[in-house]
DRENDO-1510 file (C-alpha; in Angstrom, 1 decimal, always signed):
<recs>
REC; n; res; u; v; w
REC; 1; MET; +137.6; +107.9; +83.9 .
REC; 2; ALA; +141.2; +108.9; +84.1 .
REC; 3; THR; +142.5; +105.3; +84.4 .
REC; 4; GLU; +143.8; +105.9; +80.8 .
REC; 5; ASN; +146.3; +103.1; +81.0 .
REC; 6; ILE; +144.4; +100.5; +83.0 .
REC; 7; LYS; +142.7; +97.9; +81.0 .
REC; 8; GLU; +139.9; +95.9; +82.6 .
REC; 9; LYS; +140.7; +92.3; +83.2 .
REC; 10; CYS; +138.4; +89.8; +81.6 .
REC; 11; GLY; +134.8; +88.6; +82.0 .
REC; 12; VAL; +133.6; +85.0; +82.1 .
REC; 13; PHE; +130.2; +83.5; +81.8 .
REC; 14; GLY; +128.9; +80.0; +81.9 .
REC; 15; VAL; +125.6; +78.1; +81.7 .
REC; 16; TYR; +124.6; +74.5; +82.5 .
REC; 17; CYS; +120.9; +74.3; +81.6 .
REC; 18; PRO; +119.3; +71.5; +79.4 .
REC; 19; GLY; +116.5; +72.9; +77.3 .
REC; 20; GLU; +117.9; +76.4; +77.1 .
REC; 21; GLU; +119.6; +78.1; +74.2 .
REC; 22; VAL; +122.9; +78.2; +76.1 .
REC; 23; ALA; +125.0; +79.9; +73.4 .
REC; 24; ARG; +122.4; +82.7; +73.1 .
REC; 25; ASN; +122.3; +83.1; +76.9 .
REC; 26; THR; +126.1; +83.2; +77.0 .
REC; 27; PHE; +126.2; +85.8; +74.2 .
REC; 28; PHE; +123.9; +88.1; +76.2 .
REC; 29; GLY; +125.8; +87.4; +79.4 .
REC; 30; LEU; +129.1; +88.4; +77.7 .
REC; 31; PHE; +127.3; +91.5; +76.3 .
REC; 32; ALA; +126.6; +92.5; +79.8 .
REC; 33; LEU; +130.2; +92.0; +80.8 .
REC; 34; GLN; +131.6; +93.8; +77.7 .
REC; 35; HIS; +133.1; +96.5; +80.0 .
REC; 36; ARG; +135.5; +93.9; +81.3 .
REC; 37; GLY; +137.2; +93.2; +78.0 .
REC; 38; GLN; +136.9; +94.5; +74.5 .
REC; 39; GLU; +139.7; +92.8; +72.6 .
REC; 40; SER; +138.1; +89.5; +71.8 .
REC; 41; ALA; +135.1; +87.3; +72.6 .
REC; 42; GLY; +134.5; +83.6; +72.5 .
REC; 43; ILE; +131.9; +80.9; +73.3 .
REC; 44; VAL; +132.3; +77.1; +73.5 .
REC; 45; THR; +129.3; +74.8; +73.9 .
REC; 46; SER; +128.8; +71.0; +74.3 .
REC; 47; ASN; +125.9; +68.7; +73.6 .
REC; 48; GLY; +127.4; +65.9; +75.7 .
REC; 49; GLU; +129.2; +64.3; +72.8 .
REC; 50; GLU; +131.0; +67.1; +71.0 .
REC; 51; PHE; +132.4; +70.6; +71.5 .
REC; 52; PHE; +131.5; +73.5; +69.3 .
REC; 53; GLN; +133.1; +76.9; +69.4 .
REC; 54; HIS; +133.2; +80.4; +67.9 .
REC; 55; LYS; +135.8; +83.1; +68.7 .
REC; 56; GLY; +136.8; +86.4; +67.2 .
REC; 57; MET; +138.6; +89.7; +67.8 .
REC; 58; GLY; +136.8; +92.9; +68.9 .
REC; 59; LEU; +133.5; +93.4; +70.7 .
REC; 60; VAL; +131.0; +90.7; +71.3 .
REC; 61; THR; +128.8; +92.1; +68.5 .
REC; 62; GLN; +131.9; +92.1; +66.2 .
REC; 63; ALA; +132.9; +88.6; +67.0 .
REC; 64; PHE; +129.4; +87.1; +66.7 .
REC; 65; ASN; +126.5; +87.5; +64.4 .
REC; 66; GLU; +123.0; +85.8; +64.4 .
REC; 67; LYS; +124.2; +82.9; +62.3 .
REC; 68; ASP; +127.1; +82.2; +64.7 .
REC; 69; ILE; +124.7; +81.9; +67.6 .
REC; 70; ASP; +122.2; +79.8; +65.7 .
REC; 71; TYR; +125.0; +77.4; +64.6 .
REC; 72; LEU; +126.1; +76.8; +68.2 .
REC; 73; ASP; +122.5; +76.4; +69.6 .
REC; 74; GLN; +121.4; +74.2; +66.7 .
REC; 75; ARG; +124.0; +71.6; +67.8 .
REC; 76; GLY; +121.8; +70.9; +70.9 .
REC; 77; GLY; +124.2; +72.1; +73.5 .
REC; 78; PHE; +123.3; +72.2; +77.2 .
REC; 79; ILE; +126.7; +73.5; +78.5 .
REC; 80; SER; +128.4; +76.7; +77.5 .
REC; 81; ILE; +131.2; +79.0; +78.7 .
REC; 82; GLY; +132.2; +82.3; +77.3 .
REC; 83; HIS; +134.9; +84.9; +77.7 .
REC; 84; VAL; +135.6; +88.6; +76.9 .
REC; 85; ARG; +139.2; +89.5; +77.0 .
REC; 86; TYR; +141.7; +92.2; +77.6 .
REC; 87; SER; +145.3; +91.0; +77.4 .
REC; 88; THR; +147.1; +90.8; +80.7 .
REC; 89; SER; +149.8; +88.5; +79.6 .
REC; 90; ARG; +151.1; +88.1; +76.0 .
REC; 91; GLU; +150.0; +90.6; +73.4 .
REC; 92; SER; +146.5; +90.8; +71.9 .
REC; 93; ARG; +146.4; +88.2; +69.2 .
REC; 94; PRO; +143.7; +85.9; +67.8 .
REC; 95; GLU; +145.4; +82.7; +69.1 .
REC; 96; TYR; +144.9; +84.0; +72.6 .
REC; 97; CYS; +141.2; +84.4; +72.3 .
REC; 98; GLN; +139.4; +82.4; +75.0 .
REC; 99; PRO; +137.9; +80.0; +76.0 .
REC; 100; VAL; +141.1; +77.9; +75.5 .
REC; 101; LEU; +140.2; +74.7; +73.7 .
REC; 102; HIS; +142.8; +72.1; +72.5 .
REC; 103; GLU; +142.1; +70.1; +69.3 .
REC; 104; ASP; +141.6; +66.9; +71.4 .
REC; 105; ASN; +138.5; +68.5; +72.9 .
REC; 106; LEU; +139.1; +67.3; +76.4 .
REC; 107; VAL; +138.4; +70.6; +78.3 .
REC; 108; ALA; +137.7; +74.2; +77.6 .
REC; 109; LEU; +138.8; +76.9; +79.9 .
REC; 110; ALA; +138.0; +80.6; +80.5 .
REC; 111; HIS; +140.1; +82.7; +82.8 .
REC; 112; ASN; +139.6; +86.0; +84.6 .
REC; 113; GLY; +142.7; +87.1; +86.4 .
REC; 114; ASN; +146.5; +86.7; +86.0 .
REC; 115; LEU; +149.3; +84.6; +87.3 .
REC; 116; PRO; +152.2; +86.9; +88.1 .
REC; 117; SER; +154.5; +83.9; +88.1 .
REC; 118; THR; +154.2; +80.8; +85.9 .
REC; 119; THR; +157.4; +79.2; +87.1 .
REC; 120; ARG; +155.7; +76.3; +88.8 .
REC; 121; LEU; +153.6; +75.6; +85.7 .
REC; 122; GLU; +156.6; +75.9; +83.4 .
REC; 123; GLU; +158.5; +73.4; +85.5 .
REC; 124; PHE; +155.6; +71.0; +85.5 .
REC; 125; LEU; +155.0; +71.2; +81.8 .
REC; 126; SER; +158.7; +70.8; +81.1 .
REC; 127; LYS; +158.8; +67.7; +83.3 .
REC; 128; ILE; +155.9; +66.1; +81.3 .
REC; 129; ASN; +157.5; +67.2; +78.0 .
REC; 130; ALA; +154.5; +69.5; +77.1 .
REC; 131; PRO; +155.5; +72.5; +74.8 .
REC; 132; PHE; +154.6; +75.8; +76.5 .
REC; 133; SER; +156.7; +78.6; +75.1 .
REC; 134; HIS; +153.8; +79.6; +72.9 .
REC; 135; LEU; +151.3; +79.7; +75.7 .
REC; 136; ASN; +150.1; +82.4; +78.1 .
REC; 137; ASP; +149.1; +81.6; +81.7 .
REC; 138; SER; +145.6; +80.5; +80.8 .
REC; 139; GLY; +147.0; +78.1; +78.1 .
REC; 140; MET; +149.4; +76.7; +80.6 .
REC; 141; MET; +146.7; +76.0; +83.2 .
REC; 142; THR; +144.7; +74.3; +80.5 .
REC; 143; GLU; +147.7; +72.1; +79.6 .
REC; 144; ALA; +148.1; +71.1; +83.2 .
REC; 145; VAL; +144.4; +70.0; +83.5 .
REC; 146; ARG; +144.6; +68.2; +80.2 .
REC; 147; TYR; +147.5; +66.1; +81.4 .
REC; 148; TYR; +145.5; +64.6; +84.2 .
REC; 149; LEU; +142.4; +64.2; +82.0 .
REC; 150; LYS; +144.5; +62.2; +79.5 .
REC; 151; LYS; +145.6; +60.0; +82.4 .
REC; 152; GLY; +141.9; +59.1; +83.0 .
REC; 153; ALA; +141.1; +61.5; +85.8 .
REC; 154; ALA; +137.6; +63.1; +86.0 .
REC; 155; ILE; +137.6; +66.9; +85.6 .
REC; 156; GLU; +137.2; +67.5; +89.3 .
REC; 157; GLU; +140.1; +65.2; +90.1 .
REC; 158; ALA; +142.2; +66.9; +87.4 .
REC; 159; VAL; +141.5; +70.3; +88.8 .
REC; 160; ILE; +142.5; +69.2; +92.3 .
REC; 161; GLU; +145.8; +67.9; +91.0 .
REC; 162; ALA; +146.6; +70.9; +88.9 .
REC; 163; GLN; +145.3; +73.7; +91.1 .
REC; 164; PRO; +148.5; +73.9; +93.3 .
REC; 165; LEU; +150.4; +74.9; +90.2 .
REC; 166; PHE; +148.2; +78.0; +89.7 .
REC; 167; THR; +150.2; +80.8; +91.5 .
REC; 168; GLY; +148.2; +83.9; +91.2 .
REC; 169; ALA; +144.7; +85.3; +90.7 .
REC; 170; TYR; +142.1; +83.2; +88.9 .
REC; 171; SER; +138.3; +82.9; +88.6 .
REC; 172; LEU; +138.0; +80.0; +86.2 .
REC; 173; LEU; +135.2; +78.3; +84.3 .
REC; 174; MET; +136.0; +74.9; +82.8 .
REC; 175; MET; +133.9; +72.5; +80.9 .
REC; 176; THR; +134.1; +68.9; +79.6 .
REC; 177; LYS; +131.5; +67.5; +77.4 .
REC; 178; ASP; +129.2; +66.8; +80.3 .
REC; 179; LYS; +130.4; +68.9; +83.3 .
REC; 180; LEU; +130.8; +72.6; +84.1 .
REC; 181; VAL; +133.4; +73.6; +86.8 .
REC; 182; ALA; +134.0; +76.9; +88.5 .
REC; 183; LEU; +137.2; +77.6; +90.5 .
REC; 184; ARG; +138.3; +80.6; +92.4 .
REC; 185; ASP; +141.7; +81.3; +94.0 .
REC; 186; GLN; +142.1; +81.3; +97.7 .
REC; 187; CYS; +141.9; +85.1; +98.0 .
REC; 188; GLY; +139.1; +85.6; +95.5 .
REC; 189; ILE; +140.9; +88.5; +94.0 .
REC; 190; ARG; +138.5; +88.5; +91.0 .
REC; 191; PRO; +134.7; +88.1; +91.5 .
REC; 192; LEU; +132.6; +85.1; +90.4 .
REC; 193; SER; +129.0; +84.5; +91.2 .
REC; 194; ILE; +126.5; +81.7; +90.8 .
REC; 195; GLY; +122.9; +82.1; +89.6 .
REC; 196; LYS; +119.9; +79.9; +88.8 .
REC; 197; LEU; +118.1; +79.7; +85.5 .
REC; 198; ASN; +115.1; +77.5; +84.8 .
REC; 199; GLY; +116.3; +74.6; +86.8 .
REC; 200; GLY; +119.9; +75.0; +85.7 .
REC; 201; PHE; +122.9; +77.1; +86.9 .
REC; 202; VAL; +124.8; +80.1; +85.5 .
REC; 203; PHE; +128.1; +81.6; +86.5 .
REC; 204; ALA; +129.3; +85.2; +85.8 .
REC; 205; SER; +132.1; +87.6; +86.7 .
REC; 206; GLU; +129.3; +90.1; +87.8 .
REC; 207; THR; +125.7; +89.8; +88.8 .
REC; 208; CYS; +124.6; +92.3; +86.2 .
REC; 209; ALA; +124.9; +89.5; +83.6 .
REC; 210; PHE; +122.3; +87.5; +85.5 .
REC; 211; ASP; +119.8; +90.3; +85.1 .
REC; 212; THR; +120.3; +90.3; +81.3 .
REC; 213; ILE; +119.1; +86.7; +80.9 .
REC; 214; GLY; +116.5; +86.6; +83.7 .
REC; 215; ALA; +118.6; +84.5; +86.0 .
REC; 216; SER; +118.4; +84.9; +89.8 .
REC; 217; PHE; +121.5; +85.4; +92.0 .
REC; 218; LEU; +122.2; +82.4; +94.3 .
REC; 219; ARG; +125.6; +83.2; +95.9 .
REC; 220; ASP; +129.2; +84.0; +95.2 .
REC; 221; VAL; +131.8; +81.2; +94.6 .
REC; 222; THR; +133.8; +81.2; +97.8 .
REC; 223; PRO; +137.5; +82.0; +97.6 .
REC; 224; GLY; +139.3; +78.6; +97.2 .
REC; 225; GLU; +136.1; +76.8; +96.3 .
REC; 226; MET; +135.5; +74.4; +93.3 .
REC; 227; VAL; +131.9; +74.1; +92.1 .
REC; 228; VAL; +131.0; +71.2; +89.8 .
REC; 229; VAL; +127.7; +71.1; +87.9 .
REC; 230; THR; +126.4; +67.8; +86.4 .
REC; 231; GLU; +123.1; +66.3; +85.5 .
REC; 232; ASN; +122.8; +65.5; +89.2 .
REC; 233; GLY; +123.0; +69.1; +90.3 .
REC; 234; LEU; +125.7; +71.3; +91.9 .
REC; 235; VAL; +128.4; +70.0; +94.2 .
REC; 236; SER; +130.9; +72.1; +96.1 .
REC; 237; GLN; +134.3; +71.3; +97.4 .
REC; 238; GLN; +136.6; +73.7; +99.3 .
REC; 239; LEU; +140.1; +73.1; +98.0 .
REC; 240; GLN; +141.9; +75.9; +99.9 .
REC; 241; LEU; +141.1; +77.7; +103.2 .
REC; 242; PRO; +139.4; +81.0; +102.2 .
REC; 243; ASN; +141.5; +84.1; +102.7 .
REC; 244; PRO; +139.2; +86.8; +101.1 .
REC; 245; LYS; +141.1; +89.6; +99.4 .
REC; 246; LEU; +138.8; +91.0; +96.7 .
REC; 247; ASP; +140.5; +93.7; +94.5 .
REC; 248; ILE; +139.0; +96.9; +95.9 .
REC; 249; PHE; +139.3; +98.4; +92.4 .
REC; 250; GLU; +136.2; +96.4; +91.5 .
REC; 251; PHE; +134.2; +98.9; +93.6 .
REC; 252; VAL; +136.2; +102.0; +92.5 .
REC; 253; TYR; +136.1; +101.4; +88.8 .
REC; 254; PHE; +135.9; +98.0; +87.2 .
REC; 255; ALA; +132.5; +96.6; +88.0 .
REC; 256; ARG; +129.3; +97.9; +86.5 .
REC; 257; PRO; +127.4; +100.1; +88.9 .
REC; 258; ASP; +124.3; +97.9; +88.8 .
REC; 259; SER; +126.3; +94.8; +89.9 .
REC; 260; LYS; +126.4; +93.5; +93.5 .
REC; 261; ILE; +129.7; +92.5; +95.0 .
REC; 262; MET; +130.0; +91.0; +98.4 .
REC; 263; ASN; +126.4; +91.9; +98.9 .
REC; 264; ARG; +127.0; +95.6; +98.2 .
REC; 265; ARG; +125.5; +97.5; +95.2 .
REC; 266; VAL; +128.4; +99.0; +93.4 .
REC; 267; PHE; +126.5; +102.2; +92.6 .
REC; 268; GLU; +125.8; +102.8; +96.3 .
REC; 269; VAL; +129.4; +102.3; +97.3 .
REC; 270; ARG; +130.6; +104.8; +94.6 .
REC; 271; GLN; +128.0; +107.3; +95.7 .
REC; 272; LYS; +129.3; +107.0; +99.3 .
REC; 273; LEU; +132.9; +107.5; +98.0 .
REC; 274; GLY; +131.8; +110.8; +96.5 .
REC; 275; MET; +130.0; +111.9; +99.7 .
REC; 276; LEU; +133.0; +111.1; +101.9 .
REC; 277; LEU; +135.2; +112.9; +99.3 .
REC; 278; ALA; +133.0; +116.1; +99.7 .
REC; 279; MET; +133.3; +115.9; +103.5 .
REC; 280; GLU; +137.1; +115.3; +103.5 .
REC; 281; VAL; +138.2; +117.7; +100.8 .
REC; 282; PRO; +135.5; +120.3; +100.0 .
REC; 283; ALA; +135.8; +122.8; +97.2 .
REC; 284; ASP; +134.4; +126.3; +96.7 .
REC; 285; ALA; +132.7; +125.9; +93.4 .
REC; 286; ASP; +129.5; +126.4; +91.3 .
REC; 287; ILE; +128.9; +123.0; +89.8 .
REC; 288; VAL; +130.0; +119.4; +90.1 .
REC; 289; ILE; +130.5; +117.2; +87.1 .
REC; 290; GLY; +131.6; +113.5; +86.9 .
REC; 291; VAL; +134.0; +111.9; +84.4 .
REC; 292; PRO; +132.0; +109.1; +82.8 .
REC; 293; ASP; +131.3; +106.4; +83.7 .
REC; 294; SER; +132.5; +105.4; +87.2 .
REC; 295; GLY; +133.0; +109.1; +88.1 .
REC; 296; ILE; +129.2; +109.8; +87.7 .
REC; 297; PRO; +128.0; +108.1; +90.9 .
REC; 298; MET; +130.9; +109.6; +92.8 .
REC; 299; ALA; +130.0; +113.1; +91.5 .
REC; 300; LEU; +126.3; +112.6; +92.5 .
REC; 301; GLY; +127.5; +111.7; +96.0 .
REC; 302; TYR; +129.8; +114.7; +96.1 .
REC; 303; ALA; +127.0; +117.0; +95.0 .
REC; 304; LYS; +124.6; +115.5; +97.6 .
REC; 305; ALA; +127.0; +116.0; +100.5 .
REC; 306; SER; +128.3; +119.4; +99.4 .
REC; 307; GLY; +125.1; +121.0; +98.3 .
REC; 308; ILE; +126.7; +122.1; +95.0 .
REC; 309; GLU; +124.7; +121.5; +91.9 .
REC; 310; PHE; +125.4; +118.3; +89.9 .
REC; 311; THR; +125.3; +118.7; +86.1 .
REC; 312; GLU; +126.6; +117.0; +83.0 .
REC; 313; GLY; +129.5; +118.9; +81.6 .
REC; 314; LEU; +131.2; +116.0; +79.8 .
REC; 315; ILE; +129.7; +113.7; +77.3 .
REC; 316; LYS; +131.4; +110.4; +76.6 .
REC; 317; ASN; +131.8; +108.8; +73.2 .
REC; 318; ARG; +131.0; +105.3; +74.2 .
REC; 319; TYR; +132.6; +103.7; +71.2 .
REC; 320; ILE; +136.1; +104.9; +71.9 .
REC; 321; HIS; +138.2; +102.4; +73.7 .
REC; 322; ARG; +135.5; +99.8; +73.1 .
REC; 323; THR; +137.4; +98.1; +70.2 .
REC; 324; PHE; +140.8; +96.6; +69.7 .
REC; 325; ILE; +141.4; +98.9; +66.7 .
REC; 326; GLN; +143.2; +102.2; +67.5 .
REC; 327; PRO; +143.8; +104.6; +64.6 .
REC; 328; GLU; +147.5; +105.2; +63.8 .
REC; 329; GLY; +148.6; +108.7; +64.8 .
REC; 330; MET; +145.8; +109.1; +67.3 .
REC; 331; ARG; +147.2; +107.3; +70.4 .
REC; 332; ASN; +147.8; +110.6; +72.2 .
REC; 333; GLN; +144.3; +112.0; +71.5 .
REC; 334; ASP; +142.3; +109.7; +73.8 .
REC; 335; ALA; +140.7; +112.5; +75.9 .
REC; 336; ASP; +139.7; +114.5; +72.8 .
REC; 337; LEU; +138.1; +111.4; +71.3 .
REC; 338; LYS; +136.5; +110.1; +74.5 .
REC; 339; TYR; +134.9; +113.2; +75.9 .
REC; 340; ASN; +133.1; +116.3; +74.5 .
REC; 341; THR; +132.5; +119.3; +76.8 .
REC; 342; ILE; +129.3; +121.4; +77.0 .
REC; 343; PRO; +130.5; +125.0; +76.9 .
REC; 344; GLU; +127.1; +126.4; +77.8 .
REC; 345; VAL; +127.3; +124.5; +81.1 .
REC; 346; LEU; +130.9; +125.2; +81.9 .
REC; 347; ASN; +131.5; +128.8; +80.7 .
REC; 348; GLY; +132.4; +131.1; +83.6 .
REC; 349; LYS; +131.9; +128.3; +86.2 .
REC; 350; ARG; +134.1; +127.1; +89.0 .
REC; 351; VAL; +134.0; +123.4; +88.4 .
REC; 352; VAL; +134.5; +120.4; +90.6 .
REC; 353; VAL; +135.5; +117.4; +88.5 .
REC; 354; VAL; +135.1; +114.0; +90.2 .
REC; 355; ASP; +136.9; +111.0; +88.9 .
REC; 356; ASP; +137.8; +107.5; +90.1 .
REC; 357; SER; +141.6; +107.6; +89.8 .
REC; 358; ILE; +144.6; +109.1; +88.1 .
REC; 359; VAL; +147.2; +106.7; +86.6 .
REC; 360; ARG; +149.7; +108.4; +84.2 .
REC; 361; GLY; +147.9; +111.7; +84.4 .
REC; 362; THR; +148.0; +112.4; +80.6 .
REC; 363; THR; +144.2; +112.0; +80.1 .
REC; 364; GLN; +143.5; +114.2; +83.1 .
REC; 365; GLU; +145.9; +116.8; +81.7 .
REC; 366; ARG; +144.0; +117.0; +78.4 .
REC; 367; LEU; +140.7; +116.9; +80.1 .
REC; 368; THR; +141.5; +119.9; +82.3 .
REC; 369; ALA; +142.7; +121.8; +79.2 .
REC; 370; SER; +139.4; +121.0; +77.4 .
REC; 371; LEU; +137.4; +122.2; +80.4 .
REC; 372; ARG; +139.3; +125.5; +80.4 .
REC; 373; LYS; +138.9; +125.8; +76.7 .
REC; 374; ALA; +135.1; +125.4; +77.2 .
REC; 375; GLY; +135.2; +128.4; +79.6 .
REC; 376; ALA; +135.6; +126.9; +83.0 .
REC; 377; SER; +137.0; +129.7; +85.3 .
REC; 378; GLU; +138.4; +127.2; +87.8 .
REC; 379; VAL; +139.0; +123.4; +87.8 .
REC; 380; HIS; +139.0; +121.5; +91.1 .
REC; 381; ILE; +139.8; +117.8; +90.7 .
REC; 382; ARG; +138.6; +115.4; +93.3 .
REC; 383; ILE; +139.6; +111.7; +93.1 .
REC; 384; GLY; +137.4; +109.0; +94.7 .
REC; 385; SER; +140.3; +106.8; +95.7 .
REC; 386; PRO; +143.9; +107.2; +97.1 .
REC; 387; PRO; +146.9; +107.8; +94.8 .
REC; 388; ASP; +147.5; +104.7; +92.7 .
REC; 389; ARG; +151.2; +104.0; +93.3 .
REC; 390; TYR; +151.8; +100.3; +92.6 .
REC; 391; PRO; +151.1; +98.1; +89.6 .
REC; 392; ASN; +148.5; +95.3; +89.6 .
REC; 393; PHE; +149.7; +91.8; +89.0 .
REC; 394; TYR; +146.4; +90.0; +89.4 .
REC; 395; GLY; +144.7; +90.5; +86.0 .
REC; 396; ILE; +144.7; +94.3; +85.3 .
REC; 397; ASP; +147.0; +95.7; +82.7 .
REC; 398; THR; +148.5; +98.6; +84.6 .
REC; 399; PRO; +151.6; +100.5; +83.7 .
REC; 400; ARG; +155.0; +99.7; +85.3 .
REC; 401; GLN; +155.4; +101.5; +88.6 .
REC; 402; LYS; +157.7; +104.2; +87.3 .
REC; 403; GLU; +154.9; +105.2; +84.8 .
REC; 404; LEU; +152.4; +105.7; +87.6 .
REC; 405; ILE; +152.4; +109.4; +88.2 .
REC; 406; ALA; +151.7; +109.1; +91.9 .
REC; 407; SER; +154.7; +106.9; +92.4 .
REC; 408; ARG; +157.0; +109.8; +91.1 .
REC; 409; LEU; +155.3; +113.0; +92.0 .
REC; 410; SER; +153.7; +114.6; +95.1 .
REC; 411; VAL; +150.0; +115.5; +95.0 .
REC; 412; ASP; +150.8; +119.2; +94.3 .
REC; 413; GLU; +153.2; +118.2; +91.6 .
REC; 414; ILE; +150.5; +116.1; +90.0 .
REC; 415; ARG; +148.2; +119.1; +90.3 .
REC; 416; GLN; +150.7; +121.2; +88.4 .
REC; 417; PHE; +151.1; +118.5; +85.7 .
REC; 418; VAL; +147.4; +118.2; +85.0 .
REC; 419; GLY; +146.8; +122.0; +85.2 .
REC; 420; ALA; +144.2; +122.0; +87.9 .
REC; 421; ASP; +143.6; +124.8; +90.5 .
REC; 422; THR; +143.3; +122.2; +93.2 .
REC; 423; LEU; +143.7; +118.4; +93.4 .
REC; 424; ARG; +142.7; +116.2; +96.2 .
REC; 425; PHE; +142.4; +112.4; +96.7 .
REC; 426; LEU; +140.1; +110.4; +99.0 .
REC; 427; SER; +141.9; +109.0; +102.0 .
REC; 428; TYR; +142.6; +105.2; +102.3 .
REC; 429; LYS; +140.5; +105.1; +105.5 .
REC; 430; SER; +137.5; +106.6; +103.8 .
REC; 431; LEU; +137.8; +104.3; +100.8 .
REC; 432; ILE; +137.5; +101.3; +103.1 .
REC; 433; SER; +134.8; +102.9; +105.1 .
REC; 434; ALA; +132.6; +103.5; +102.1 .
REC; 435; THR; +132.4; +99.7; +101.4 .
REC; 436; GLU; +131.3; +98.8; +104.9 .
REC; 437; ILE; +133.5; +95.7; +104.5 .
REC; 438; PRO; +136.5; +95.0; +106.8 .
REC; 439; GLU; +139.9; +96.1; +105.3 .
REC; 440; GLU; +141.3; +92.6; +105.7 .
REC; 441; ASN; +138.9; +91.3; +103.1 .
REC; 442; PHE; +140.4; +93.4; +100.3 .
REC; 443; ASP; +143.4; +93.5; +98.0 .
REC; 444; THR; +144.6; +97.1; +98.2 .
REC; 445; SER; +148.0; +96.5; +96.7 .
REC; 446; CYS; +147.7; +99.3; +94.1 .
REC; 447; PHE; +147.6; +101.8; +97.0 .
REC; 448; THR; +149.7; +100.0; +99.7 .
REC; 449; GLY; +152.2; +97.8; +97.8 .
REC; 450; VAL; +151.2; +94.9; +100.0 .
REC; 451; TYR; +150.4; +91.9; +97.7 .
REC; 452; PRO; +148.2; +89.2; +99.3 .
REC; 453; ILE; +149.3; +86.5; +96.8 .
REC; 454; ASP; +153.1; +86.1; +96.4 .
REC; 455; ILE; +154.2; +87.8; +93.2 .
REC; 456; LYS; +157.5; +85.9; +93.4 .
REC; 457; GLU; +160.1; +87.1; +90.9 .
REC; 458; ARG; +158.0; +90.2; +90.0 .
REC; 459; ALA; +158.7; +91.6; +93.5 .
REC; 460; SER; +162.0; +92.9; +92.1 .
REC; 461; GLU; +159.9; +95.4; +90.0 .
REC; 462; ILE; +158.5; +97.1; +93.1 .
REC; 463; LYS; +159.9; +100.0; +95.0 .
REC; 464; LEU; +158.2; +100.5; +98.3 .
REC; 465; LEU; +157.3; +104.2; +99.0 .
REC; 466; LEU; +156.5; +106.1; +102.1 .
REC; 467; PRO; +152.7; +106.3; +102.9 .
REC; 468; VAL; +151.1; +109.5; +101.5 .
</recs>
């Protein structure tokens, strides 16, 4: 994918299931969500009396080994929450690994999303004399909930009191020693689903994680809903009026293709994006290739609708950009590291290259050069989404607006920059059409500059542009 400067948000996973190895289930759930964050991973469990935790930097398999999982499960836990992280606020450091758990062991919290403004939280924490300068948004939310717990409130009461301070996007999992809580913001910017497992309940950022542990999908957490699981079962309370605005980039790039979001299989939506792309902006070419991974279903759709042969011309090194370690002196060689070409497939061919998006354009520039070096006679780039012209403030680490190439250059100027023979983007109308979901149910701010949750002081960073 050419989203070379977008980092996936985070992934959360939780289990309430007595009699199950909850840490092991959470480990495999996080493994299924690894694509959502590769900087750190963590798990917290409870046996009803004590918390136990293990966190570490890197991939799930780097942060955990068999002994770590055995240690957690041998403590007899029946509740567990886990987290895989990409930093969206503060830098990537071990102390920001989640779940957040204070030494008093009152509550653990795992957060997928981002609060563009923490002013309300900062004012509250200052008022109660709680230090916060060292905390990111997730840490501040934890402190607010802890305050009410220390005053004797039950976790659900503490969440109800603290939730108005959370100004932004959040899909949260929280646990006390005997309860598991799920909370989603009013707009449901980030996905969060509920599943069933052997008489218990599981929660995950994506449904693909349920398949990994043999859980069955029950439903999505409704935007603005709080779900509490105890020994008596699951109880739901609607804290805010739902105003669904799922980030449409979940369909374009972030979610795994085998996940279902809003009752739509992601793979099928991406294939439809490719089909509409072929009908809207056809190319006279010999072969169609996709940029792994999210570009592959789109390329299959493009080939199907155009009648041009689909083939694999790019092979992805799946271990690049899947660790927090980046070798010094190699930061500008991502495309060379991530993809290898197959010259025998490309030589002498007019090639349609299908990708999900272009952000800065630097990876696409190097990719085009490598295709020509492999012998491609023509390179026609087709992008399965509109130009990405505005930054995301809801949990995706996107560049500043001036670094987004589509905010500065016209489509033809981008084409010249990346060195393609032709470059075309999917229209906004077709993007919405492919999902078969009403436009008003999406956050499309990266394309339109219209932010459904007030970004407050961050609005000064945005320059509104004329529609493409």
